[in-house]
N, C-alpha and C positions, 0 to 999 in steps of 0.2 A: 305429743301425739304421734310423731313419727316412730318413736320407740314402741308404743303399743300397736301401731299399725304393723310393724315388722314382727311383733310377737304373735298377734292373733289373726291377722288377715292372711288368707291363703294366696299370697303373691310374694315373689322374691323381694321386691322393693317398689316404692311408688314411682310413677312416671315423673321424669324430670322436665316435662314440657311446661310446667306451671311457672309463670314468670313473676308472680307476685305472692307475697306472704298470704294474702287473703285467699287466692285461688288454691294454694297449697293447703291452708287450714280447711277450706270448704271440702276439698277432696278427702283429706284425712278424716274429718268429722263424718262425712257421709259414709265412708267405708267402715268406720268403727260402728256407726249406727246400723249399717246393713248387717254386720256380723251379729250385733246384739239382737236384732229382729229375726235373724235366721235360726236362732237357738230357742227352743221352746222354754228352756229354763230361764232365759234372760229377757224374753219378750215383755213380760209384765213389769220388769224392774224400772224404777224411776232412774233418771240419769245419775243423780248423786250416788245411788247405791251401786250402779254399774261401774261408775268411776272408782269407787272404793274397792270394788271387787278386782278391778284391773290392777290397782296399786298393791293390793294385798296378795294377789296371786301371780302377778308378773312384775315384781318390784324392779325398778331400774337399777342395774348393777354397775353402771358406768361410774357413778360417783362413790360407790361403796357404801352408800347410805340409803335406807328406805326413806322416801320423802316424808313419811309421817314421823320419823325419828330424828328430825333436824336438831332438836335440843339435846340429844344424847351425844355430846361431843367427846366423851371419854372412851367410847368404843373404838376398837381398832377395826380396820377393814375386814380382817378375817373373822372377828367376833360378829360383826354385822352380817357377813355372808352366812355364817353358821346359823344365826338367828333367822335369817331369811329362808334358808333351807328347811329349818324346823317348822317355820310357819307354812311353807308350801306343803310339807307332809301333813301338817295339821289340817290345812284347807282341803287337801285331797281326801282325807279321812271324813271330814264334814260333808264334802260333795258326795262321796260314796254312801254315807248314811242317809243323806237326803234323797239320793236316787233310789235307794232301796225302801224308802218310805219309813225309815226308822226314826227320823227327826223331822220336825216341821221347819218352815222358814224362820219362824220366831225362835225356835230352839237353836237353829243355825246361827242367827244373829247374836243370841245370848252367849253361846259358846265362844264366838269370836270376841265378844266384849270381855268375857272372862279371861281369854288368852291375853288380851292387851292390858288388862288392868291388874291381874293377879299373877305376876311372874312366878311367885313361889308355888303356885298351884297348877302350873302347866302340865307337869308330868302326871299328876293324879287325874287331871282332866282328860289327857290323851289315853291313859289306861282305862278310865271309865268308858270312853267312847269306843275303844277297841273291844271291850267286853260287850258293849251293846251291839257292835257290828257282828260279833261272833255268835250272837243269840239266834 
């Protein structure tokens, strides 16, 4: 939670005055929820969807692994980082398409599912979405 706090909350770091893990958790949780509620795009999202959004768009790089890729032990750190960067670019493309009203929330989710499940079709998916953006 501290990682996501540092990524999305508009503060340099969280206050150190909390003496227990529970107080720290409560503070971090409330700040992340405050950010979620402050954005019109995320206000209506359920917490699991918001959590997935955080992991997909702000993957923790400290371990060199995306938390959802734990079983992919054969990847090197540089391969994982490259894939994370590709996914960030893909997510930015989806966000722009959704902001411009060119795809619905359901289409957004379906594209994300295709990205995760059909590795061989990623490039064609990105090309198709870019063409849709250019229309």
